[in-house]
N, C-alpha and C positions, 0 to 999 in steps of 0.2 A: 331590537334584541334578536340575536340569531335563534331561529326556531330549533328546538331540541327534538332530535329524531332517534328512533331505534332502527337498527338494520337487521333484517331477518331474511331467510330464503323467500323468494318471490311467490312460491306456490303454497305458502302457509296462509290459510284463511282462518284466523283464530276465532272470529265471530261465528263462523259456520261450525267449527269444531266444538265450541262451547255450547252452541245450540243443540248439536247432536250428542254431546256428552256433558249434560248440565252439571254445574258445580254447586253443591249444597253443603259440602262437608268442610269448607274452608272459611272460617270466620273472617269477615271484612274483605272478602275476595275482590280483587280488581284485576282486570285483564292485563293492565300495564305491568303488573308484577310478573306475569308469565312472559311478556315481551322482554322485560329486563333480563330474565335468565337467558332467553334465546339470544338477545343482543350481546350478552357476556361471551357467548361462544364465538362471536365475531370480534368483539372488543379486545379480549385478552390476547389473541394472536396478533392483533394489529399493534399492540403495545410491546410485545415481546415475541420475536420471531422464533425463539428457541424453547418456548414453553409447551410445545406439543410433541407427541410421539408419532411413530410410523403409522399407527392405526388412526390417528387424528383426534384422539381424546384430549380435551382441554381441561386442565385442573382448575376447579372453582373452589375457592376457600369458603368454608361454611360460615366463618365469622363475618365475612363481607356480605354474604347473603342475608345473614341475620340483621346486620346493620341497615341494609337497604330494604328488605322485605318484611322483616320481623321474625318472631319465633316460629311462625308457620311456614317458613321457607321450604322445609322438607315436603310439605303437602303439595306445594307448587311443582317441585321436582318430580314427585311421584305421579302427579296428574299428567305432566308432559311425557313421561315414560309410558303411562297407561294408554294414552291416545296415539302412541307411536311416532312422536315427533323427535324425541331424543333417546339415546341409550347411554349406559354408564359402564365403565370398566370395573366398578365395585372395588377398586383398590385404594385403600386408605391406610397411611402409616403416620401415626401421631408425630407431629413436628417435622415430618419429612415430605409427605406427599398427600395432597388433597385428592378426593375422588375426581376422576376424569369423566367428561361428558362430550358427546358429539351428536350432530344431526344424523338421524337414520338415513339410509341410502336414498329413500324416496324424496327427501328434502335437501339433498346436497345439490342445490341449485344456485343460480345467480341471486343477488340480493335486491331487495327493495327497501325503501325507507318508510317508516310509519311515525307520525307525530306523537309525542308523549302528551298524555292528557292528565295523568295522575299528578296532583299538585305537589305532593311530597317528593316524588321522584323528579319532577320538573325543577323544583328548587335546588335539590342536591346536584343534579346534572349541571344546572346553570352556575352554581357556586364553584363546582370543580373546574369548569371550563374557564372561569375567571381567575383561577389561582395564579399566584406569582411565586418566585423563588422564596420570598419572605413568608407569605402566609401559608405556603405549602409545608413549612416546618411543622406547624400545628396539626395539619391534616395527616402527615405521614411521620409523626414523631417516633424515633427509635429509642425505646426505653433502655436499651443496652449501652447507649452512648455515655461515656463518663462526663461528669459535670464540667470538667475543664475544656471540653469541646465547645467552642463558641459558635453555635449554629447560625445566629443572625449575622455574625461577621463573615462566616464562610458563604452564606447565601448572597451577600453583597458582591461577591466575586463573579457571580453569574449575571448580574444586572446589565453589564455592557452588552451581552448577547441578547438577553431578554428584551431589551428595548427595541431591537430590530424586528423581532417577531410581532411586536405591538403596532408597528407602522402599517401593517397590512400590505406590504410591498411584495411578499412572496406569492406567486401565482403558479398554477399548474394547468397545462393543457390536458384536462381530465379526459377528453375524448380519446386522444391517442394513447394516454396512459392506461385507460380501461381496456382498449383494444389489445394493447401489448400484453397486459396481465391475463386476459382471457385466452390469447393465443398460447402463451407459455403454459397455462393450465391444461389446455387441450393436448399439447405436445407431451406433457408429463403423464397425462392419462393413458396415452397410447404407447409410451416408451419409458419403462422403468429406469433405463440408463440415464435419463435426464433428471431424475429426482435429486434434490439437494440433500446434503448430509450435515450433521452437526457432531462435533466432538465434545463429549461431556466427561464428567468424572467416571462414568460407568463404561465409557468407550465410545464407539461410533454409532450414532443413531440417525435414521433417515427421517426426513421431514415430509409429512403428509401433504400432497399437492392441493387438495381441496381446502384444508385449513390455511395453507399459505395464500391461496387464491382469495378467500374471503377476507383475511387479514389485510392483504394488500389493497383490496377493493375499498375497505373502510379507511385505510390510510390516505388513499387518493381523495376520498370524499372529505376527510378532515382538512387536508391541505387546501382543497378547493374552497371550503367554507371558512378557512382561517382559524380552525380549532386545533391549535398546536399543543396545548397543555404542556408547555415547557416547564420542566422542573428538574432538580437534582436529586439523586438518590442518596440516602444516608448510609450506604454500605461502601461503595467504591467512589462515590462523589462525582460520578459522571453526570452530564447534563443531557436529559432525555426529552424528546418531543416527537411529534408526528414525522418530522424531517429525519431524525436519526433512526426511527423505526422503518422508514420507507426503504423499499428494495433499491439497491444501488442503480439498477438499470432505469427504474422509474424516475429517478431524480433528473434524468436528462430532459424531462418534460417540464421542469421547474425553472422559473426566471424570477428576477427581482426588478420591479418597476419596468418590466419589458426588456431588461438587459440580461445577457447571458451570465452565468455563474461559473466559477472554477473552484475546485477543491484542491488545496495543497496538503498533501498527505505524508506523514512520517513513514518512510519506507521501512519495511520489515520491523514494525514497531515493537512487537513482543520480543524478538531476539535482541533488538537494540536496547530496550529498557532493561533486559535481563543482565546486561553488563554491569549495571550498578550493584546488583545483588551478588555479583561474583567478586566484589572488591571489599575487603575488610574495612577500608577507610570509610566507606559509606555507613557501615553498621556501627563503627566506633566513633563516628562524627569527627574524623580526622582529615576529611577532604580539604584540599586547598581552597583558598578564598574564591567564592563564586560557584564551586562545585557542590552539587546537592548532597546533603547529609541526611541520615534517617530522622534526626531530631528536627529538621526543618518542616516535616510533614506532620501536623498535629494528630491526624487521624490514621497514621500508617499502621499502628499496632493495635487496632481494636479487636482483632482476632488473636487468640492464644497461639503462639508459634513455638515458644520455648518453655521448658518445664524442667523439673528435677530429673525426669527421665529423658529429656531432650534438651540438655543444657546449652545455654548460649556460648559458654566457653568452648565447648566441643565444636560448635558450629564455626566459631571464629578460627579455630585451629584448622578446620577443614578448608575454609576459604583462603587462609594464608598459604596453606600448602598448595592449593590450586594456583595461586598467583605465582608460585615458583615455576609453574609451567607456562609462563608468559615471557620468560626472559629471552629466549632465542627463537629464531625463525624455525617453524616446524613444530614447536611445542603446542600442546593441546589448546591452552588458553590463547596463545599467540595466534594460532590458526583461527580461533573463533572470533577474536577481535578484528582480525584482518578481513574475515568474511563479512562481518557486520559493517565495518567502516567503509568497505568498498561500495556499498549500495547494491551489490549483486549477491546478497546472501544466499538465496535459493539456487542461483546458477552455480555458485561456487560449491554449495552443498552437494548439488548433483554431481559435480566433477569429483568431489571428495569421495562420494559413495562409489563412484566408478573406479577410482584409483585404489582405494583402500579395501573395498569389499567386492569389487567387480560386479556392482549392481547398476543397471541401466534404467534411468527414468526419462521418459520422453519430454516432459515439460516441467516447469517450475511448480505448477499447480499439483503435480503428482507427488512432489516431495514435501509440500506444506504439512500434510497430515502427520509426518514424522515428528515435526517440532510440536505441533498442536497436541499430539498424544502425550508428549513429555510434559507440556505445560498444564494440561487440563485434566488428565486422567489420574485416578487413584494409583498409588504405588503398587497396590495388589493386582492391578490390571496387567502388569508386565508378563504374567505367566499365561495369559489367554491367547488364543489363536489370532485375534485381531490386533494384538499388541506387537506384532513384528516390527512396525516402525519405531516403537519405543525401545525395543531391544537393539535396533540398529544405531539409534542415537547413543545409547549407553555404551556400545562397543566403540564408537568413534570419539565420544566425549565423556569418559568415565568420571572425571572429576566434576564436571558440570552437572552430570546426571546425579551424582551423589549429593551435591548441594541442593538441587531442586527437590530431590526425594526427602532430604532432611526437613526442608521448609514445609513439606506436605504431610509430615507424620501426624500432625494434629488435625488434618483435614485437606482433602485434595483441592479444595477451593482456595487455600491460603496463597498459593503461588500466583494464580491469575488475579486475585484480589490485590495483592501487593503491587503487581505490575500496573493494574488499572488505577490504583490510588496514586502511584507515582506519575502516571500519564496525566491524570486529572489535575494534580498539583502544578505540574509544569505548564499545562495549558491555561488554567484559570488564575494562577498566582504569578505567572511570568509572562506568557505570550499575550493573552487577551488584554491584561492591564497596559502593556506597553503599546499595543496597537491603538487602544482607546486613548491613551495619553498623547500619542503622536498624531493620530488621525481620527479624531472622534466623529468625523463626518462619514467615515467609511463603513458601510454595512458589512458585518461579519456574523457568521453562524459557525457552530462547531459540530463536528461529527466525531466525537471522541478524540482521535489522534489527528484530525484534519481541521483546517480552517477553510471555510467557504466564503468567498468574496466576489465582488464584481470583476468580470473579465477586464484585464488591463491593469489590475493592481496585484497580480500574482508575484511579480518580481519583488515588490516591497514586502509582501506578507511572507514569502519564502525566506527572505533575508532575515526578518525578525525571528522566524522560527529556527533558522539555522543558528543564529547567535544565541538565543535563549536556551534551546536544547543543548547546544554545544557547551555553554558554560556549565549547565547542570550535569552533563554526562562526562565532560572532560575530553570530548572529541566531537568533531562536526559530523552529525549523521547525514544521511541522504534523504531527499524528498522527491515526490513525484506529483504530477499535476493531472487532474481529471477535469476536462472541460465538459460541462453539461450542455449537450446539444441534442435537439429533437431528432436530428438526422441519425443518431446512434440507435434510435428505436426503429429497427429495420422494418421494412414492409412485411406485412403478414405473409407467412409461408416461407420466409427466408430467414427467420430468426435462428 
């Protein structure tokens, strides 16, 4: 059995701290419960790269602490703060935000591993790491799901990918991966311009380098030890694992049974999938045979989108009117479909910005935030200073902007959720089953809108993806390939 470990900053000597600061006020005290809290500050960012803020605070749900530690969890948190190991932002909003915690500056160090000794925590950690798509349903049950959603049947759709995790064939060159991760962290420490950013409903947020560093460190360790914890979520129905959480660059250190891997990725996936939502036939289930209709996806409308104040009939009128701008060359929707189907969406978007608004962007990466702010931010964000990209998109594509804004009236998260549910359905109900049916011997893994397979099989996999996505969308989208090679992890100092 794989040894269960906690990961904490290397300069934390908990036994010495407890000796110097005796614990007599916590009934049933156990040092492993302190370690579990510290481990969470590493574990959470390793599972979700977007759950931290610029200051590095990691939100920890009190209910989770209560389940794992017991009612006295707050005493453990207070103790860790009193001895100067962690600090909190003290920001809590019921149903929206948990309190955030982070390591104090003295303890923002590289990590070490410590074996778990508490029998209760040991059993729970072991049980969680042995979870499968099927038994994960009980562990992460979503009480808001309607009874007609057949979760066991949906879970079976992920089994063809899950079986390849269980073979133990995925390996990582952890030495080069850790060196690369450490070098990136050092560069971000010395140069704020190298910090990564994330676009959320509230706008643009920067990612804290130390939190990224420790999360990536733990991900490397998970992959090295074969602890992938592969599972699907019951919100957008994506399949998550240590592989999907791993930084893109670090994946270059991963192989399968010693063979190189390649990821076949749907190009411009969000703009491409958005085309379905711009077509009234999708919403009214009038798509021609083979094309995806909204009724095909059982979990598409779990979030309220339409209401008496936001009626479906008004929305359909809006979409139909937009389709009238797809008739002739140069029309708004015509331009958008042309840009998406070309496979060069961001390049053409850059040119459109130059031609229409006399705006010059140096690279495709510079224009991506314009679309992401449209897809992910709240409608009310448009008036803020950082929302200039959102206003640019509105000026270029007013009808499309109005459609996306309508969908987000009940919540900024509605639009990205719809797009991700569509993506998940096509991947796990169309693409994966076909590959498994035709070549059940071929190892495949998924990275949301990508299929990862052995180098040499990319032509076949891409052809399946082209055909299945093409049938669902009504046009053949473009794909790109990312070959995972250690040589891409450049020598230190040249990254």
